Rosetta silent file (secondary structure, phi, psi, omega in degrees, C-alpha in Angstrom):
SEQUENCE: XXXXXXXXXXXXXXXXXXXXXXXXXXXXXXXXXXXXXXXXXXXXXXXXXXXXXXXXXXXXXXXXXXXXXXXXXXXXXXXXXXXXXXXXXXXXXXXXXXXXXXXXXXXXXXXXXXXXXXXXXXXXXXXXXXXXXXXXXXXXXXXXXXXXXXXXXXXXXXXXXXXXXXXXXXXXXXXXXXXXXXXXXXXXXXXXXXXXXXXXXXXXXXXXXXXXXXXXXXXXXXXXXXXXXXXXXXXXXXXXXXXXXXXXXXXXXXXXXXXXXXXXXXXXXXXXXXXXXXXXXXXXXXXXXXXXXXXXXXXXXXXXXXXXXXXXXXXXXXXXXXXXXXXXXXXXXXXXXXXXXXXXXXXXXXXXXXXX
SCORE:     score description
SCORE:     0.000 S_00000001
   1 L     0.000  134.861  178.177    6.634   54.848  225.732 S_00000001
   2 E   -99.905  153.421  178.902    9.387   52.268  225.703 S_00000001
   3 H   -59.065  -36.045 -179.049   13.084   52.939  225.368 S_00000001
   4 H   -64.558  -18.078  177.754   13.158   50.716  222.285 S_00000001
   5 H   -66.752  -14.705 -175.931   10.804   53.193  220.555 S_00000001
   6 H  -117.252   29.959 -179.425   13.788   55.544  220.241 S_00000001
   7 L  -102.451  150.444  172.593   16.327   53.105  218.869 S_00000001
   8 L  -157.719  159.630  179.862   17.961   53.096  215.437 S_00000001
   9 L   -92.810  126.859 -179.117   21.013   51.538  213.803 S_00000001
  10 L  -122.451  120.136  175.538   23.937   53.883  213.181 S_00000001
  11 L   -61.164  137.666 -179.069   27.040   52.807  211.219 S_00000001
  12 H   -56.602  -32.156 -177.066   30.223   53.471  213.230 S_00000001
  13 H   -66.346  -12.136  179.765   31.694   55.316  210.273 S_00000001
  14 H   -94.534    0.802  176.968   29.160   58.144  210.710 S_00000001
  15 E   -84.134  113.906 -176.341   30.352   59.044  214.222 S_00000001
  16 L   -76.662  134.622  175.614   32.400   62.227  213.801 S_00000001
  17 L  -110.798   -9.200  173.781   35.662   62.512  215.759 S_00000001
  18 L  -138.673  150.437  179.362   36.673   65.909  214.339 S_00000001
  19 L   -79.724  165.663  172.743   34.545   68.911  213.344 S_00000001
  20 L   -68.542  149.891  176.154   34.107   70.328  209.878 S_00000001
  21 L  -130.128  128.383   -7.967   36.504   73.095  208.897 S_00000001
  22 L   -65.845  169.881 -174.353   35.548   75.845  208.694 S_00000001
  23 H   -52.163  -45.568 -174.171   32.849   75.394  211.303 S_00000001
  24 H   -78.241    3.040  175.867   30.010   76.547  209.081 S_00000001
  25 H   -81.055   -4.887  177.719   30.995   74.088  206.336 S_00000001
  26 L   -60.876  155.513  178.027   29.123   71.347  208.196 S_00000001
  27 E   -77.315  154.577 -179.746   26.058   69.927  206.479 S_00000001
  28 E  -134.017  119.704  175.402   22.569   71.042  207.496 S_00000001
  29 E   -96.630  113.546 -178.967   19.469   68.897  207.091 S_00000001
  30 E   -95.157  111.232 -171.634   16.422   71.154  206.980 S_00000001
  31 E  -118.036  123.824  172.286   13.451   69.039  208.031 S_00000001
  32 L  -105.875 -169.320 -179.131    9.792   70.003  208.018 S_00000001
  33 L   -59.292  -28.601 -178.996    6.702   67.890  208.740 S_00000001
  34 L  -141.751    5.557 -177.582    7.066   66.130  205.374 S_00000001
  35 L  -121.710  153.634  175.231   10.159   67.572  203.665 S_00000001
  36 E  -143.514  114.911 -177.342   13.903   67.055  204.066 S_00000001
  37 E  -113.383  134.507  179.389   16.340   69.357  202.260 S_00000001
  38 E   -91.981  123.397 -177.852   20.107   68.846  202.174 S_00000001
  39 E  -143.502 -167.065  173.670   22.070   72.051  202.731 S_00000001
  40 E  -123.464  159.885  179.813   25.061   73.466  204.603 S_00000001
  41 H   -59.703  -31.392  176.184   25.201   75.498  207.796 S_00000001
  42 H   -58.934  -21.891  179.593   26.318   78.459  205.682 S_00000001
  43 H   -84.648   -5.481 -173.922   22.819   78.321  204.155 S_00000001
  44 H   -50.200  -46.989 -177.597   21.105   78.733  207.525 S_00000001
  45 H   -55.382  -30.453 -177.849   20.228   82.454  207.067 S_00000001
  46 H   -72.860  -14.725  178.015   18.239   81.633  203.931 S_00000001
  47 H   -99.258    1.879  178.879   15.930   79.365  205.968 S_00000001
  48 L  -109.635  165.012 -176.998   15.277   82.039  208.589 S_00000001
  49 L  -117.419  148.376  171.974   13.037   85.112  208.461 S_00000001
  50 L   -54.674  133.245 -177.085   13.659   88.726  209.463 S_00000001
  51 L    96.043  -12.616  171.709   12.482   89.027  213.037 S_00000001
  52 L   -65.363  153.680  178.090   13.371   85.443  213.980 S_00000001
  53 E  -129.292  119.923  172.822   15.402   85.124  217.178 S_00000001
  54 E   -86.583  135.236  177.712   18.078   82.497  217.782 S_00000001
  55 E  -105.499  120.697 -173.269   18.647   81.622  221.439 S_00000001
  56 E  -111.465  140.766  175.442   22.295   80.805  222.180 S_00000001
  57 E   -92.155  116.806 -175.512   23.847   79.098  225.184 S_00000001
  58 L   -96.300   19.385  176.068   26.919   81.131  226.238 S_00000001
  59 E   -61.550  152.395  177.811   28.335   78.582  228.681 S_00000001
  60 E  -116.975  128.031 -179.820   32.078   77.969  228.465 S_00000001
  61 E   -75.379  129.753  174.964   33.494   74.438  228.681 S_00000001
  62 L   -91.367  144.744  176.376   36.275   74.093  231.219 S_00000001
  63 L   -71.664   80.197 -161.850   39.140   71.652  230.462 S_00000001
  64 L   -88.086   -1.405 -177.292   37.779   69.500  233.239 S_00000001
  65 E   -99.168  120.344 -176.183   39.663   66.232  232.719 S_00000001
  66 E  -121.530  145.782  176.349   42.777   65.874  234.892 S_00000001
  67 E  -118.772  124.763 -178.707   45.308   63.071  235.266 S_00000001
  68 E  -137.936 -174.229 -179.097   47.140   62.670  238.574 S_00000001
  69 E  -129.867  136.866  170.715   48.879   60.205  240.857 S_00000001
  70 E  -103.846  131.862  178.016   47.947   58.898  244.277 S_00000001
  71 E  -116.572  133.686 -178.330   50.847   57.776  246.451 S_00000001
  72 E  -135.252  135.349  177.771   50.413   55.411  249.390 S_00000001
  73 L   -75.483  144.771  175.239   53.056   53.958  251.721 S_00000001
  74 L  -142.804  174.234  178.954   53.347   50.188  252.043 S_00000001
  75 L   -61.682  -26.295 -179.887   55.740   47.683  253.577 S_00000001
  76 L   -92.217    1.643 -179.049   57.451   47.470  250.207 S_00000001
  77 L   112.456 -175.539 -178.475   57.735   51.265  249.894 S_00000001
  78 L   -61.596  136.249  177.720   55.639   53.956  248.190 S_00000001
  79 E  -119.641  124.804 -179.227   52.930   52.637  245.850 S_00000001
  80 E  -103.512  153.633  174.362   51.552   54.909  243.150 S_00000001
  81 E  -141.219  138.435  176.764   48.278   54.675  241.238 S_00000001
  82 E   -76.102  132.177  179.842   47.084   56.690  238.255 S_00000001
  83 E  -125.109  127.413  175.640   43.906   58.624  239.012 S_00000001
  84 E  -106.660  132.501 -175.976   41.736   60.314  236.385 S_00000001
  85 E  -124.196  130.395  171.558   39.409   63.105  237.505 S_00000001
  86 E  -118.968  112.771 -179.329   36.609   64.767  235.540 S_00000001
  87 E   -65.891  137.108 -179.884   35.214   67.815  237.305 S_00000001
  88 E  -107.497  -54.265 -179.838   31.419   67.919  237.343 S_00000001
  89 E  -166.532  149.498  176.251   30.341   70.951  239.343 S_00000001
  90 E   -71.060  150.914  177.303   31.439   73.113  242.289 S_00000001
  91 L   -98.490  166.207  179.851   29.788   72.473  245.641 S_00000001
  92 L   -62.985  -24.890 -178.058   28.344   75.043  248.002 S_00000001
  93 L   -89.059    8.152  177.998   31.302   74.492  250.333 S_00000001
  94 L    89.354    6.166  176.336   33.920   75.458  247.771 S_00000001
  95 L   -95.920 -172.071  177.323   34.847   71.890  246.766 S_00000001
  96 E  -129.422  131.953  169.023   34.254   70.084  243.469 S_00000001
  97 E   -81.342  135.032 -172.578   32.038   67.118  242.698 S_00000001
  98 E  -150.069  151.656  166.137   33.947   64.888  240.268 S_00000001
  99 E   -80.446  128.839 -178.324   34.082   61.545  238.530 S_00000001
 100 E  -123.623  123.672 -178.735   37.139   59.754  239.894 S_00000001
 101 E  -128.429  126.216   -8.296   38.555   56.702  238.125 S_00000001
 102 L   -85.126  127.096 -177.059   39.245   54.311  239.699 S_00000001
 103 H   -63.341  -31.154 -176.978   37.403   55.619  242.743 S_00000001
 104 H   -68.640  -16.074  179.212   38.049   52.413  244.688 S_00000001
 105 H   -89.563    6.032 -178.215   41.791   53.140  244.685 S_00000001
 106 L  -126.124  130.029 -179.573   41.321   56.365  246.619 S_00000001
 107 L  -103.039  155.223  175.973   40.450   56.629  250.300 S_00000001
 108 L   -54.780  130.870  179.181   38.845   59.528  252.139 S_00000001
 109 L    93.110  -11.330  179.479   41.602   61.969  253.091 S_00000001
 110 L   -79.620  156.155 -175.152   44.065   60.813  250.448 S_00000001
 111 E  -105.899  138.231  170.111   45.800   63.234  248.106 S_00000001
 112 E  -111.776  126.027 -179.975   45.922   63.203  244.306 S_00000001
 113 E  -104.289  127.021  178.624   48.792   65.219  242.827 S_00000001
 114 E  -101.134  -23.050  173.519   48.388   66.671  239.348 S_00000001
 115 E  -161.951 -179.954  178.419   51.653   68.631  239.463 S_00000001
 116 L   -61.424  -31.764 -174.115   54.124   69.797  242.090 S_00000001
 117 L  -107.116    1.994 -172.786   51.941   72.781  242.862 S_00000001
 118 E  -133.918  122.187 -176.723   48.445   71.386  242.235 S_00000001
 119 E  -151.267  166.669  178.984   46.712   68.704  244.273 S_00000001
 120 E  -143.063  149.235  176.279   43.331   67.647  245.645 S_00000001
 121 E  -112.094  136.039  175.269   42.083   65.704  248.687 S_00000001
 122 E   -76.398  118.480 -176.289   39.136   63.299  248.568 S_00000001
 123 E   -97.484  -33.585 -175.852   36.657   64.598  251.143 S_00000001
 124 E  -163.228  163.049  175.890   33.627   62.359  250.563 S_00000001
 125 E  -129.373  131.715 -179.741   32.041   59.827  248.215 S_00000001
 126 E  -151.124  129.679  177.158   28.386   59.958  247.150 S_00000001
 127 L    52.486   40.291  176.235   26.457   58.257  244.336 S_00000001
 128 L    76.976    6.830  176.660   29.622   57.015  242.698 S_00000001
 129 E  -120.304  160.160  179.686   31.267   60.450  242.568 S_00000001
 130 E  -108.540  151.590  171.928   33.908   62.047  244.751 S_00000001
 131 E  -105.390  119.327 -173.642   34.013   65.415  246.493 S_00000001
 132 E  -112.417  139.909  174.153   37.452   66.960  246.077 S_00000001
 133 E  -109.244  118.379 -178.857   39.091   69.843  247.906 S_00000001
 134 E   -94.196  154.060 -179.885   41.781   71.570  245.799 S_00000001
 135 L   -84.185   -5.472  176.517   44.713   73.537  247.173 S_00000001
 136 L  -119.989  155.599 -179.508   44.132   76.355  244.658 S_00000001
 137 L  -147.430  168.984  174.399   41.105   78.563  244.133 S_00000001
 138 H    62.609 -140.830 -176.964   39.859   81.489  242.073 S_00000001
 139 H   -63.350  -33.794  179.298   41.943   82.765  239.185 S_00000001
 140 H   -65.205  -40.555  176.183   44.897   80.597  240.204 S_00000001
 141 H   -63.366  -48.139 -178.282   42.702   77.493  239.993 S_00000001
 142 H   -59.788  -42.751 -179.025   41.270   78.547  236.608 S_00000001
 143 H   -66.520  -37.738 -179.673   44.725   79.207  235.154 S_00000001
 144 H   -70.231  -40.410  176.403   46.065   75.871  236.371 S_00000001
 145 H   -61.334  -42.474  179.633   43.081   73.964  234.992 S_00000001
 146 H   -61.839  -32.515 -178.785   43.575   75.708  231.641 S_00000001
 147 H   -81.371  -43.037 -171.395   47.207   74.593  231.624 S_00000001
 148 H   -98.102  -24.975 -172.731   46.891   71.018  232.902 S_00000001
 149 L   -80.707  157.440  173.701   43.345   69.999  231.999 S_00000001
 150 E  -114.185  153.089  177.582   42.052   68.346  228.846 S_00000001
 151 L   -64.064  134.306 -179.042   38.686   68.918  227.233 S_00000001
 152 L   -79.725   76.988 -177.434   36.165   66.337  228.515 S_00000001
 153 L   -61.735  149.773  176.720   35.263   64.864  225.142 S_00000001
 154 L   -56.602  151.790 -176.842   32.116   62.724  224.925 S_00000001
 155 H   -55.254  -36.284 -176.390   32.678   59.001  225.545 S_00000001
 156 H   -73.401  -15.398  171.130   32.040   58.070  221.906 S_00000001
 157 H   -93.745  -44.519 -178.496   34.920   60.349  220.837 S_00000001
 158 H   -60.054  -27.581  178.900   37.234   59.645  223.779 S_00000001
 159 L   -72.649  -16.323 -176.576   36.982   55.917  223.005 S_00000001
 160 L  -104.721  -23.921  178.488   38.418   56.604  219.542 S_00000001
 161 L  -165.379  154.793  176.412   41.138   59.151  220.301 S_00000001
 162 L   -78.727  157.444  173.690   42.482   61.246  223.209 S_00000001
 163 L   -66.489  148.905  178.728   41.704   64.928  223.574 S_00000001
 164 L  -138.542 -174.824 -176.073   44.381   67.251  222.207 S_00000001
 165 H   -61.467  -33.307 -179.811   45.146   70.962  221.906 S_00000001
 166 H   -60.921  -33.470 -177.933   42.825   71.350  218.906 S_00000001
 167 H   -66.575  -25.199  179.914   39.866   70.351  221.064 S_00000001
 168 H   -65.077  -23.198  173.335   40.417   73.339  223.361 S_00000001
 169 H   -99.016  -45.599 -175.432   39.272   75.481  220.432 S_00000001
 170 H   -62.395  -36.825 -174.562   37.095   73.038  218.503 S_00000001
 171 L   -94.680   35.330 -179.601   34.988   72.053  221.547 S_00000001
 172 L  -143.199  135.623  177.560   34.165   75.678  222.416 S_00000001
 173 L   -74.320  158.716 -179.113   31.663   78.049  220.845 S_00000001
 174 L   -71.556  -15.697  178.652   32.891   81.357  219.449 S_00000001
 175 L  -109.462   12.607 -179.715   30.701   83.204  221.996 S_00000001
 176 L   -55.070  129.876 -171.618   31.570   81.047  225.043 S_00000001
 177 L  -135.810  -37.834 -171.547   31.657   83.417  228.004 S_00000001
 178 E  -112.128  105.686 -176.714   30.647   81.908  231.350 S_00000001
 179 E   -62.792  142.544  176.009   32.851   78.997  232.532 S_00000001
 180 E   158.534  -13.811 -177.671   31.112   76.034  234.100 S_00000001
 181 E   -89.147  150.900  172.219   30.185   73.394  231.514 S_00000001
 182 L  -115.513   11.322  171.751   31.842   69.999  231.141 S_00000001
 183 L  -151.131  147.393 -175.610   30.192   69.396  227.760 S_00000001
 184 L   -84.572  150.607  166.797   29.655   71.786  224.869 S_00000001
 185 L   -77.367   89.575 -158.484   26.318   73.011  223.483 S_00000001
 186 H   -69.375  -26.040  176.728   27.326   71.287  220.278 S_00000001
 187 H   -61.626  -29.526 -179.427   24.848   72.749  217.777 S_00000001
 188 H   -74.414  -15.018 -179.582   26.507   76.093  218.474 S_00000001
 189 H   -66.517  -14.601 -177.956   29.921   74.771  217.410 S_00000001
 190 H   -80.814   -9.417 -173.999   28.875   75.282  213.778 S_00000001
 191 L   -90.972  138.671  172.533   28.806   79.079  214.060 S_00000001
 192 L  -130.972  177.167 -174.837   31.698   81.331  213.059 S_00000001
 193 H   -62.434  -36.294  179.864   32.047   85.097  212.715 S_00000001
 194 H   -63.641  -41.714  179.115   31.126   85.063  209.018 S_00000001
 195 H   -67.039  -41.036  178.295   27.853   83.253  209.714 S_00000001
 196 H   -62.044  -38.714  178.642   27.014   85.605  212.585 S_00000001
 197 H   -65.604  -38.696  179.120   27.597   88.583  210.310 S_00000001
 198 H   -67.217  -37.342  177.292   25.266   87.123  207.659 S_00000001
 199 H   -64.104  -37.775  178.392   22.555   86.557  210.265 S_00000001
 200 H   -65.401  -40.834  177.688   22.844   90.194  211.298 S_00000001
 201 H   -61.644  -36.079 -178.931   22.454   91.310  207.681 S_00000001
 202 L   -81.952    3.084  179.430   19.277   89.176  207.442 S_00000001
 203 L    63.787   37.565  171.741   17.868   90.860  210.581 S_00000001
 204 L   -95.945  122.154 -174.997   17.915   87.636  212.600 S_00000001
 205 E   -86.178  157.982 -179.976   18.267   88.541  216.273 S_00000001
 206 E  -126.430  138.785  174.521   20.373   86.734  218.877 S_00000001
 207 E  -131.121  136.835  179.799   19.751   86.228  222.582 S_00000001
 208 E  -104.508  134.952  171.289   22.172   84.648  225.043 S_00000001
 209 E  -129.865  173.628 -178.072   21.204   82.464  227.971 S_00000001
 210 E  -130.123  125.644  167.391   23.359   80.190  230.132 S_00000001
 211 E  -135.393  116.067 -179.775   23.029   76.496  230.897 S_00000001
 212 L   -78.565  103.125 -174.612   26.125   74.788  232.276 S_00000001
 213 L   -69.094  130.057 -178.178   25.967   71.432  230.523 S_00000001
 214 L  -101.695  167.871  179.179   26.882   68.558  232.848 S_00000001
 215 H   -63.973  -19.705  178.616   28.415   65.141  232.263 S_00000001
 216 H   -62.128  -16.789  178.348   24.982   63.669  232.939 S_00000001
 217 H   -62.312  -20.383 -179.476   24.040   64.591  229.381 S_00000001
 218 H   -98.311   -2.293 -177.748   25.961   61.446  228.304 S_00000001
 219 L   -70.976  136.958  179.569   24.392   59.096  230.847 S_00000001
 220 L   -73.764  154.059  171.934   22.295   56.329  229.259 S_00000001
 221 L   -78.700  126.515 -173.691   18.613   55.865  229.992 S_00000001
 222 L  -108.023   -2.279 -179.623   18.357   52.711  232.108 S_00000001
 223 L  -103.747  135.054  179.727   14.595   52.349  232.455 S_00000001
 224 L   -66.457  -37.144  174.707   12.568   50.522  229.814 S_00000001
 225 E   -88.606  109.119 -172.524    9.619   52.826  230.509 S_00000001
 226 H   -63.715  -22.693  179.270   11.054   56.243  229.621 S_00000001
 227 H   -66.141  -16.221  179.426    8.539   57.997  231.857 S_00000001
 228 H   -91.006   -2.831 -178.316   10.426   56.562  234.852 S_00000001
 229 L   -74.266  138.831  175.204   13.735   58.153  233.847 S_00000001
 230 L  -106.666  125.999 -179.971   15.098   60.908  236.093 S_00000001
 231 L   -77.445  152.364  170.936   17.072   63.684  234.400 S_00000001
 232 L   -73.234  151.438  178.748   20.302   65.104  235.801 S_00000001
 233 L   -92.770  142.746  177.915   20.086   68.671  237.112 S_00000001
 234 E  -134.788  146.650 -178.526   22.022   71.508  235.474 S_00000001
 235 E   -86.241  136.684  179.002   22.445   75.146  236.517 S_00000001
 236 E  -146.481  167.997  178.927   21.099   77.820  234.233 S_00000001
 237 E  -150.090  133.008  168.892   20.139   81.466  234.016 S_00000001
 238 E  -114.557  113.501 -177.750   17.825   83.570  231.875 S_00000001
 239 L   -72.371  166.815  176.861   18.565   87.238  232.496 S_00000001
 240 H   -62.326  -39.034  179.456   15.904   89.932  232.593 S_00000001
 241 H   -65.105  -41.005  179.226   17.258   91.316  229.317 S_00000001
 242 H   -64.834  -42.775  179.038   17.082   87.888  227.649 S_00000001
 243 H   -62.195  -41.558  179.340   13.510   87.362  228.859 S_00000001
 244 H   -62.717  -41.645 -179.574   12.495   90.785  227.542 S_00000001
 245 H   -64.149  -43.662 -179.598   14.023   90.052  224.117 S_00000001
 246 H   -65.761  -44.485  179.796   12.264   86.695  223.801 S_00000001
 247 H   -62.610  -39.451 -179.649    8.926   88.140  224.924 S_00000001
 248 H   -65.280  -39.385  178.116    9.263   91.048  222.485 S_00000001
 249 H   -64.851  -42.590  178.091    9.926   88.674  219.585 S_00000001
 250 H   -62.012  -43.744 -178.223    6.901   86.579  220.480 S_00000001
 251 H   -64.757  -30.683 -179.363    4.693   89.653  220.725 S_00000001
 252 L   -85.692   -2.232  178.810    5.904   90.815  217.298 S_00000001
 253 L    88.262    9.382  177.228    5.117   87.453  215.707 S_00000001
 254 L   -79.956  165.820 -179.606    8.715   86.329  215.263 S_00000001
 255 L   -95.767  143.027  173.834    9.922   82.792  215.813 S_00000001
 256 E  -100.745  119.379 -175.467   11.993   81.632  218.781 S_00000001
 257 E  -126.518   97.236  175.386   14.621   79.140  217.603 S_00000001
 258 E   -63.799  141.789  171.002   16.980   77.704  220.223 S_00000001
 259 E   -97.748   98.189 -179.553   20.388   76.672  218.942 S_00000001
 260 L   101.117  152.863 -179.041   20.811   73.344  220.680 S_00000001
 261 H   -68.516  -25.692 -179.933   18.784   71.281  223.103 S_00000001
 262 H   -67.923  -45.265  177.686   20.416   72.957  226.120 S_00000001
 263 H   -63.795  -38.520  178.495   19.080   76.389  225.181 S_00000001
 264 H   -63.120  -47.813 -178.055   15.678   74.841  224.448 S_00000001
 265 H   -60.554  -38.071 -178.085   15.491   73.045  227.785 S_00000001
 266 H   -67.497  -48.744 -176.620   16.396   76.210  229.644 S_00000001
 267 H   -68.742  -32.180  176.329   13.860   78.531  228.053 S_00000001
 268 H   -70.199  -31.877  175.529   11.105   75.943  228.386 S_00000001
 269 H   -67.684  -31.679 -177.881   12.000   75.553  232.070 S_00000001
 270 H   -90.651   -4.632 -179.163   11.747   79.325  232.479 S_00000001
 271 E   -66.046  142.195 -179.901    8.463   79.706  230.561 S_00000001
 272 E  -114.898  -11.453  179.461    5.539   80.998  232.607 S_00000001
 273 E  -172.117  165.286  176.041    2.776   80.777  229.986 S_00000001
 274 L   -54.791  121.130  179.083    2.374   80.129  226.259 S_00000001
 275 L    77.930    9.426 -177.783    4.630   82.685  224.554 S_00000001
 276 E  -132.789  140.855  178.908    5.901   84.171  227.828 S_00000001
 277 E  -135.466  150.374  178.197    9.142   83.777  229.766 S_00000001
 278 L  -122.720  157.075  173.786   10.391   85.357  232.992 S_00000001
 279 L   -53.949  144.054 -172.458   13.911   85.879  234.343 S_00000001
 280 E  -152.854  145.933  177.305   15.066   82.641  235.927 S_00000001
 281 E  -154.702  131.587  178.341   18.084   81.238  237.749 S_00000001
 282 E   151.471 -165.416  179.129   18.663   77.864  239.343 S_00000001
 283 E   -93.068  140.081  174.806   18.884   74.124  238.671 S_00000001
 284 E  -128.927  139.234  173.077   16.638   72.445  236.138 S_00000001
 285 L  -125.048   32.786 -178.582   16.015   68.757  235.507 S_00000001
 286 L   -57.349  134.162 -179.693   13.280   69.284  232.917 S_00000001
 287 L  -117.662  108.212 -176.897   12.654   66.123  230.854 S_00000001
 288 L  -100.709  118.785 -178.091   11.160   66.861  227.437 S_00000001
 289 L  -144.284  169.678 -178.109    9.641   63.863  225.680 S_00000001
 290 L   -50.469  133.503 -173.872    6.652   63.214  223.395 S_00000001
 291 L   106.940  -14.765  179.424    3.560   64.753  224.934 S_00000001
 292 L   -68.543  139.471  178.538    5.404   67.838  226.180 S_00000001
 293 L   -99.544  106.654 -179.481    3.619   71.138  225.493 S_00000001
 294 L   -70.931  136.454 -179.290    6.150   73.663  224.187 S_00000001
 295 L  -100.226  -29.036 -172.218    5.581   77.208  225.407 S_00000001
 296 L  -127.441  -31.378 -169.644    8.211   79.157  223.468 S_00000001
 297 L   -76.013  125.180  177.126   10.037   77.001  220.930 S_00000001
 298 L  -104.115  -24.663  179.261    8.982   77.383  217.287 S_00000001
 299 E  -161.300  173.652 -175.987   11.901   75.526  215.672 S_00000001
 300 E  -150.345  134.327  167.727   15.248   74.060  216.697 S_00000001
 301 E  -102.697  127.496 -175.609   18.758   73.808  215.341 S_00000001
 302 E  -156.468  161.903  175.415   20.484   70.737  216.744 S_00000001
 303 E   -81.687 -174.823  176.890   22.959   67.978  215.940 S_00000001
 304 L   -96.321  133.444 -165.322   22.070   64.303  215.423 S_00000001
 305 L  -106.505  168.428 -178.506   21.732   62.416  218.687 S_00000001
 306 L   -65.814  146.967  170.080   22.434   59.021  220.199 S_00000001
 307 L   -59.274  146.769  175.770   19.962   56.150  219.895 S_00000001
 308 L    60.126   24.777 -177.517   17.798   55.697  222.999 S_00000001
 309 L   -99.731  158.177  176.558   18.874   59.108  224.343 S_00000001
 310 H   -66.067  -25.185  179.299   16.830   61.779  226.107 S_00000001
 311 H   -72.880  -35.750  173.654   17.899   64.187  223.352 S_00000001
 312 H   -66.454  -34.972  175.795   16.311   62.006  220.689 S_00000001
 313 H   -64.785  -38.707  179.967   13.190   61.991  222.867 S_00000001
 314 H   -62.387  -50.444 -178.796   13.313   65.810  222.996 S_00000001
 315 H   -67.555  -27.307  175.438   13.421   66.255  219.214 S_00000001
 316 H   -68.711  -32.837  175.400   10.704   63.612  218.923 S_00000001
 317 H   -64.667  -34.209 -178.766    8.543   65.741  221.192 S_00000001
 318 H   -77.790  -41.176 -171.470    9.006   68.645  218.798 S_00000001
 319 H  -107.957  -17.743 -170.106    8.574   66.820  215.485 S_00000001
 320 L    99.963  137.166 -174.827    6.844   63.551  216.347 S_00000001
 321 H   -62.551  -47.824 -178.667    8.645   60.257  216.958 S_00000001
 322 H   -62.326  -40.375  179.755    7.869   58.662  213.608 S_00000001
 323 H   -64.621  -41.310 -179.533    8.884   61.809  211.757 S_00000001
 324 H   -66.042  -37.318  177.043   12.213   62.023  213.604 S_00000001
 325 H   -64.778  -34.787  175.044   13.024   58.406  212.810 S_00000001
 326 H   -65.763  -41.747  178.992   12.339   59.223  209.147 S_00000001
 327 H   -62.134  -43.069  179.644   14.647   62.241  209.373 S_00000001
 328 H   -68.031  -35.635  176.241   17.402   60.120  210.895 S_00000001
 329 H   -61.312  -42.527  177.167   16.907   57.460  208.238 S_00000001
 330 H   -63.230  -45.383 -178.027   17.426   60.137  205.585 S_00000001
 331 H   -60.988  -41.300  179.750   20.522   61.474  207.384 S_00000001
 332 H   -66.953  -43.800 -179.510   22.085   58.003  207.572 S_00000001
 333 H   -63.027  -31.768 -177.764   21.339   57.241  203.918 S_00000001
 334 L   -93.482    3.081  174.928   22.926   60.549  202.880 S_00000001
 335 L    75.994   27.153  174.773   26.019   60.074  205.039 S_00000001
 336 L   -64.143  147.718  178.958   25.505   62.868  207.561 S_00000001
 337 L   -90.445  138.398 -170.176   28.011   62.850  210.433 S_00000001
 338 E  -105.513  159.817  170.083   26.534   62.248  213.881 S_00000001
 339 L    75.510 -157.057 -162.887   26.934   63.467  217.474 S_00000001
 340 L   -57.757  -42.378  179.270   28.977   66.290  219.019 S_00000001
 341 L   -97.190   13.484 -174.836   31.386   67.009  216.163 S_00000001
 342 L   -89.873 -164.029 -178.197   28.883   65.992  213.510 S_00000001
 343 L   -81.519 -179.864 -173.246   26.513   67.800  211.181 S_00000001
 344 E  -123.075  165.232  173.045   23.394   69.751  212.094 S_00000001
 345 E  -132.060  149.750  170.806   19.667   69.782  211.484 S_00000001
 346 E  -114.709  111.790 -174.359   17.129   72.598  211.407 S_00000001
 347 E   -99.988  119.286 -176.757   13.823   71.211  212.645 S_00000001
 348 L  -118.919   94.577 -170.347   10.707   73.107  211.539 S_00000001
 349 L   -71.804  -22.231 -176.269    7.673   71.409  213.073 S_00000001
 350 L    67.012 -142.211  177.673    4.952   73.524  211.469 S_00000001
 351 L   -63.182  135.613 -177.467    1.602   72.772  213.083 S_00000001
 352 L   -63.342  133.164  179.383    2.091   70.970  216.366 S_00000001
 353 L   -97.095  149.077  171.069    1.538   67.229  216.143 S_00000001
 354 L   -72.789  152.378 -179.762    0.022   65.082  218.821 S_00000001
 355 L   -60.091  137.544  179.495    2.422   62.468  220.249 S_00000001
 356 L  -110.203    0.000    0.000    2.624   59.316  218.131 S_00000001
C-alpha cells in the first residue's frame, strides 16, 4: 500500500476551528457497506441496539502548552529568548519529555522561566525533543499547569487561531478523569449529559478505558510504503472490570463500539483472541491498517481524519479503503466539518471485507 492510496482533497473551509454547540448538535454520518445516512449526534441512540456497549477513553487532556523565557548573559547584557514548550509525557526519573521551540536556542543546563515561581531546566536532548526538570511536582505542578498552560490544539487549528479559555472546556470530554493526554479523544467530544442519559434509557452500556493520547498522533507519515511506518507509543490501561464488561457483552451477542480510534486501538492491543480481551497496562504502538484482523470491534464512532494519516488507514481497515474514500467524498459534498472539532461518523462495516 502506498501513502498516496489514502489521499483526498479537502477544502480549507471544512476544517472546523470551533466545536458545535451544544456538543451533540454536531452532524453524524451513518455509513454502512453501501449506505450513507445524514443525521445528528443526538440521533446516535436510534442507530444502536439494546445490549450494545460503547467503549470510552477517559483520559484527561492537560493544558500542556507553556510559554516562557530563557535568559542568557552576554557582553552586551542579558539576552532573552521566547521558548515554547509542549509537554509530551513524564519520564521514569520524574522529568518531562517535551517539544521545545526553538530547541536550538536552549543549552543543556539552562533555565526556562514560565513565571516567578515556575521554571524548568533542560536536562537532555533526544530525537528532537527535550527532557525538562521542573521545580514543582505533584499537586502544586498540576495546579500551576492548569493556571499557566494552554490546551495543545492540533496544528491545523493552532495555525488558524490561538488556544483560549473556551478550549479548556471544549477540548475535554465530559467524562475526562485521568490526566495525561496532550490531545483529546475527539469523537468523545460530541457527548453531553443529555445524550448519555438517552443512551442509558436505550439500554446501551458504557465501558471506560484509558489511553493517554500523545502529540505523535499528529505526526505525518513520511514513508511512501505505509507498511514501513512506525507508530508512536502511547500509555494505556484496560482494567479487569472493563475487560469483564467487554467479554460479557461479546458472550451475550452485543456489539462492541469504540468511541474514537484511541479506544479502538487500545482494546485491539489488549485482545487475546477473537471476542476476548484481558486486563492490560503498558505502552502500545499498534498500527491498524488494511489487512488488520479485528478481534473485538464491531463498529466505530469517529471524526473525519486527515488525508494520508494513520487514522484514515485505521478506518479503511474497518470499512475497506475504497468504501472509506466514498464516505469521505459524500461528507465533503454535504459540507461536513472535519478533524478534531468537526462532525462525526458512525461506521458499521457489516460483514468483514477483505483489504482492497
